[in-house]
N, CA, C and O of each residue as an XYZ file, in Angstrom:
368
protein
N      30.760    -15.244     19.843
C      30.047    -14.521     18.796
C      28.617    -15.048     18.662
O      27.682    -14.256     18.545
N      28.432    -16.363     18.676
C      27.094    -16.928     18.542
C      26.214    -16.581     19.730
O      24.997    -16.463     19.590
N      26.831    -16.414     20.919
C      26.050    -16.023     22.092
C      25.498    -14.617     21.925
O      24.382    -14.316     22.350
N      26.294    -13.765     21.301
C      25.875    -12.390     21.067
C      24.697    -12.348     20.081
O      23.733    -11.612     20.294
N      24.778    -13.127     19.020
C      23.689    -13.195     18.036
C      22.440    -13.781     18.675
O      21.335    -13.298     18.431
N      22.602    -14.808     19.483
C      21.459    -15.415     20.162
C      20.800    -14.429     21.109
O      19.576    -14.413     21.239
N      21.605    -13.606     21.772
C      21.067    -12.606     22.682
C      20.248    -11.564     21.912
O      19.152    -11.199     22.338
N      20.777    -11.085     20.782
C      20.034    -10.120     19.968
C      18.735    -10.713     19.438
O      17.703    -10.043     19.436
N      18.778    -11.967     18.987
C      17.582    -12.613     18.451
C      16.535    -12.815     19.535
O      15.341    -12.656     19.283
N      16.973    -13.162     20.733
C      16.016    -13.396     21.812
C      15.350    -12.098     22.251
O      14.216    -12.123     22.730
N      16.026    -10.973     22.098
C      15.449     -9.684     22.479
C      14.707     -9.012     21.323
O      14.156     -7.926     21.497
N      14.685     -9.629     20.173
C      13.930     -9.090     19.044
C      14.651     -8.006     18.266
O      14.007     -7.264     17.524
N      15.955     -7.887     18.407
C      16.687     -6.820     17.719
C      16.695     -7.015     16.212
O      16.791     -6.038     15.468
N      16.595     -8.248     15.747
C      16.603     -8.478     14.301
C      15.279     -8.099     13.669
O      15.203     -7.925     12.453
N      14.233     -7.967     14.474
C      12.911     -7.650     13.941
C      12.669     -6.146     13.827
O      11.646     -5.724     13.287
N      13.597     -5.338     14.327
C      13.405     -3.895     14.272
C      13.822     -3.353     12.908
O      14.824     -3.774     12.330
N      13.037     -2.421     12.419
C      13.342     -1.774     11.151
C      14.248     -0.572     11.441
O      13.856      0.309     12.206
N      15.441     -0.511     10.854
C      16.335      0.611     11.150
C      15.827      1.950     10.618
O      16.218      3.000     11.127
N      14.967      1.927      9.608
C      14.400      3.155      9.046
C      12.901      3.138      9.320
O      12.187      2.331      8.726
N      12.404      4.003     10.200
C      10.966      3.997     10.484
C      10.158      4.446      9.275
O      10.653      5.176      8.416
N       8.925      4.006      9.223
C       8.034      4.357      8.118
C       7.697      5.838      8.187
O       7.359      6.359      9.250
N       7.790      6.510      7.051
C       7.497      7.936      7.025
C       6.989      8.320      5.645
O       7.659      8.074      4.642
N       5.820      8.915      5.591
C       5.276      9.483      4.361
C       5.176     10.990      4.565
O       4.530     11.441      5.510
N       5.797     11.763      3.705
C       5.887     13.211      3.890
C       4.575     13.941      3.627
O       4.303     14.961      4.259
N       3.761     13.437      2.707
C       2.550     14.144      2.316
C       1.574     13.135      1.721
O       1.923     11.981      1.471
N       0.341     13.596      1.500
C      -0.694     12.764      0.909
C      -0.258     12.325     -0.488
O       0.062     13.164     -1.331
N      -0.244     11.049     -0.730
C       0.153     10.522     -2.023
C       1.613     10.144     -2.119
O       2.056      9.662     -3.162
N       2.376     10.350     -1.051
C       3.802     10.016     -1.087
C       4.006      8.509     -1.209
O       4.886      8.060     -1.943
N       3.198      7.723     -0.494
C       3.280      6.266     -0.575
C       1.881      5.702     -0.751
O       0.949      6.085     -0.044
N       1.745      4.791     -1.698
C       0.469      4.156     -1.992
C       0.627      2.657     -1.783
O       1.523      2.033     -2.352
N      -0.244      2.086     -0.965
C      -0.172      0.664     -0.654
C      -1.312     -0.069     -1.358
O      -2.473      0.336     -1.281
N      -0.961     -1.142     -2.038
C      -1.947     -1.959     -2.741
C      -2.133     -3.263     -1.969
O      -1.161     -3.881     -1.535
N      -3.381     -3.672     -1.802
C      -3.676     -4.918     -1.106
C      -4.777     -5.627     -1.871
O      -5.699     -4.998     -2.389
N      -4.669     -6.945     -1.933
C      -5.705     -7.719     -2.615
C      -6.141     -8.865     -1.724
O      -5.358     -9.395     -0.936
N      -7.396     -9.236     -1.861
C      -7.970    -10.311     -1.087
C      -8.618    -11.296     -2.047
O      -9.554    -10.952     -2.769
N      -8.115    -12.511     -2.048
C      -8.643    -13.544     -2.938
C      -9.333    -14.658     -2.160
O      -9.484    -15.770     -2.667
N      -9.754    -14.362     -0.918
C     -10.399    -15.394     -0.106
C     -11.739    -15.814     -0.676
O     -12.184    -16.940     -0.450
N     -12.382    -14.933     -1.404
C     -13.667    -15.270     -2.026
C     -13.494    -15.633     -3.490
O     -14.460    -15.604     -4.253
N     -12.279    -15.973     -3.892
C     -12.002    -16.328     -5.280
C     -12.775    -17.533     -5.751
O     -13.127    -17.621     -6.928
N     -13.047    -18.468     -4.853
C     -13.807    -19.651     -5.251
C     -15.265    -19.312     -5.564
O     -15.964    -20.097     -6.205
N     -15.719    -18.145     -5.111
C     -17.066    -17.677     -5.419
C     -17.061    -16.636     -6.531
O     -18.107    -16.080     -6.865
N     -15.904    -16.370     -7.100
C     -15.808    -15.459     -8.231
C     -15.646    -14.006     -7.861
O     -16.142    -13.128     -8.568
N     -14.953    -13.730     -6.753
C     -14.753    -12.336     -6.338
C     -13.323    -12.126     -5.859
O     -12.811    -12.886     -5.037
N     -12.693    -11.095     -6.380
C     -11.374    -10.661     -5.932
C     -11.478     -9.170     -5.633
O     -11.978     -8.401     -6.454
N     -11.004     -8.764     -4.455
C     -11.037     -7.361     -4.053
C      -9.622     -6.812     -4.055
O      -8.697     -7.462     -3.567
N      -9.453     -5.616     -4.604
C      -8.160     -4.928     -4.605
C      -8.408     -3.513     -4.068
O      -9.335     -2.825     -4.495
N      -7.551     -3.095     -3.116
C      -7.720     -1.810     -2.450
C      -6.402     -1.045     -2.497
O      -5.331     -1.641     -2.380
N      -6.477      0.275     -2.668
C      -5.310      1.153     -2.589
C      -5.493      2.079     -1.391
O      -6.523      2.738     -1.252
N      -4.468      2.118     -0.518
C      -4.524      2.915      0.707
C      -3.378      3.919      0.695
O      -2.241      3.571      0.376
N      -3.686      5.170      1.047
C      -2.660      6.204      1.127
C      -1.841      6.005      2.398
O      -2.398      5.753      3.466
N      -0.513      6.120      2.281
C       0.362      5.897      3.414
C       0.387      7.039      4.414
O       0.698      6.811      5.583
N       0.075      8.244      4.004
C       0.120      9.399      4.893
C      -1.136      9.487      5.754
O      -1.051      9.663      6.970
N      -2.296      9.366      5.123
C      -3.562      9.544      5.838
C      -4.236      8.238      6.223
O      -5.191      8.247      7.000
N      -3.762      7.118      5.697
C      -4.362      5.791      5.924
C      -5.802      5.723      5.423
O      -6.616      4.972      5.960
N      -6.106      6.495      4.411
C      -7.445      6.491      3.817
C      -7.456      5.629      2.565
O      -6.455      5.539      1.855
N      -8.585      4.999      2.300
C      -8.753      4.219      1.077
C      -8.966      5.206     -0.071
O      -9.909      5.996     -0.054
N      -8.089      5.154     -1.055
C      -8.183      6.084     -2.178
C      -8.684      5.397     -3.447
O      -8.947      6.070     -4.443
N      -8.820      4.083     -3.431
C      -9.353      3.371     -4.580
C      -9.585      1.909     -4.261
O      -8.852      1.306     -3.477
N     -10.614      1.342     -4.878
C     -10.867     -0.079     -4.702
C     -11.611     -0.608     -5.922
O     -12.251      0.146     -6.655
N     -11.515     -1.881     -6.118
C     -12.180     -2.525     -7.259
C     -12.461     -3.979     -6.896
O     -11.600     -4.656     -6.335
N     -13.628     -4.447     -7.204
C     -13.983     -5.864     -7.075
C     -14.153     -6.416     -8.480
O     -14.777     -5.790     -9.336
N     -13.593     -7.594     -8.704
C     -13.643     -8.187    -10.041
C     -13.821     -9.693     -9.927
O     -13.506    -10.274     -8.888
N     -14.318    -10.330    -10.973
C     -14.550    -11.780    -10.907
C     -13.258    -12.602    -10.880
O     -13.193    -13.611    -10.179
N     -12.252    -12.199    -11.612
C     -10.949    -12.870    -11.598
C      -9.882    -11.782    -11.549
O     -10.108    -10.655    -11.990
N      -8.725    -12.131    -11.011
C      -7.644    -11.160    -10.917
C      -7.147    -10.820    -12.313
O      -6.761    -11.697    -13.085
N      -7.165     -9.521    -12.622
C      -6.736     -9.044    -13.923
C      -5.802     -7.861    -13.696
O      -6.239     -6.801    -13.248
N      -4.532     -8.035    -14.001
C      -3.540     -7.002    -13.732
C      -3.793     -5.719    -14.516
O      -3.500     -4.631    -14.019
N      -4.329     -5.822    -15.727
C      -4.623     -4.610    -16.513
C      -5.738     -3.795    -15.879
O      -5.682     -2.565    -15.873
N      -6.748     -4.468    -15.348
C      -7.836     -3.759    -14.668
C      -7.310     -3.109    -13.393
O      -7.665     -1.974    -13.077
N      -6.468     -3.828    -12.668
C      -5.891     -3.278    -11.441
C      -5.066     -2.034    -11.766
O      -5.181     -1.020    -11.078
N      -4.253     -2.100    -12.786
C      -3.410     -0.955    -13.147
C      -4.249      0.224    -13.617
O      -4.068      1.341    -13.131
N      -5.168     -0.008    -14.560
C      -5.940      1.095    -15.145
C      -6.978      1.669    -14.191
O      -7.173      2.884    -14.156
N      -7.646      0.823    -13.419
C      -8.759      1.288    -12.591
C      -8.336      1.746    -11.204
O      -9.040      2.539    -10.578
N      -7.214      1.269    -10.717
C      -6.829      1.606     -9.347
C      -5.512      2.377     -9.326
O      -5.482      3.550     -8.955
N      -4.433      1.721     -9.719
C      -3.104      2.301     -9.559
C      -2.946      3.600    -10.345
O      -2.574      4.629     -9.781
N      -3.225      3.552    -11.627
C      -3.049      4.733    -12.490
C      -4.014      5.838    -12.106
O      -3.627      7.004    -12.030
N      -5.267      5.482    -11.862
C      -6.285      6.468    -11.517
C      -5.980      7.130    -10.172
O      -6.146      8.341    -10.025
N      -5.533      6.336     -9.185
C      -5.197      6.905     -7.878
C      -4.009      7.847     -7.976
O      -4.024      8.925     -7.383
N      -2.982      7.456     -8.717
C      -1.825      8.329     -8.859
C      -2.192      9.614     -9.597
O      -1.685     10.684     -9.261
N      -3.053      9.521    -10.584
C      -3.483     10.716    -11.308
C      -4.281     11.642    -10.394
O      -4.054     12.852    -10.390
N      -5.209     11.088     -9.625
C      -6.020     11.905     -8.718
C      -5.171     12.515     -7.619
O      -5.361     13.676     -7.260
N      -4.232     11.742     -7.082
C      -3.348     12.258     -6.028
C      -2.474     13.366     -6.597
O      -2.291     14.398     -5.952
N      -1.934     13.171     -7.789
C      -1.089     14.204     -8.412
C      -1.884     15.483     -8.622
O      -1.398     16.574     -8.325
N      -3.108     15.355     -9.135
C      -3.911     16.546     -9.387
C      -4.290     17.245     -8.093
O      -4.307     18.475     -8.043
N      -4.598     16.478     -7.027
C      -4.962     17.120     -5.764
C      -3.773     17.832     -5.139
O      -3.923     18.930     -4.604
N      -2.594     17.222     -5.197
C      -1.388     17.858     -4.653
C      -1.005     19.059     -5.504
O      -0.624     20.099     -4.968
N      -1.100     18.929     -6.829
C      -0.750     20.023     -7.722
C      -1.695     21.206     -7.553
O      -1.255     22.355     -7.503
N      -2.996     20.926     -7.465
C      -3.976     22.003     -7.331
C      -3.864     22.704     -5.971
O      -4.113     23.906     -5.875
N      -3.495     21.969     -4.930
C      -3.325     22.594     -3.611
C      -2.098     23.471     -3.557
O      -2.042     24.405     -2.758
N      -1.102     23.188     -4.398
C       0.143     23.969     -4.355
C       0.055     25.237     -5.189
O       0.947     26.081     -5.119
N      -1.014     25.387     -5.981
C      -1.162     26.607     -6.782
C      -1.561     27.765     -5.896
O      -2.271     27.555     -4.913
N      -1.133     28.980     -6.201
C      -1.509     30.158     -5.372
C      -2.956     30.546     -5.546
O      -3.417     31.503     -4.925
């Protein structure tokens, strides 16, 4: 049994995702990323990327990480804009 597990691990079978990534439409998945490498200089960058188109749909630079600013300025605003764009495109 251990030989079988070792064989799978050596071939990378444990690293495969059984469900491939799939976004059905613009706004279906929103990815948030933050960079604090310049935090010692007083800068934190937060970016929101759409999973379907891989386009940047929102970003914010701030002096210190603030979850309320991230939520109000990026996450909430991006979801509202994406909802309105999808809703307006679906109207006749």
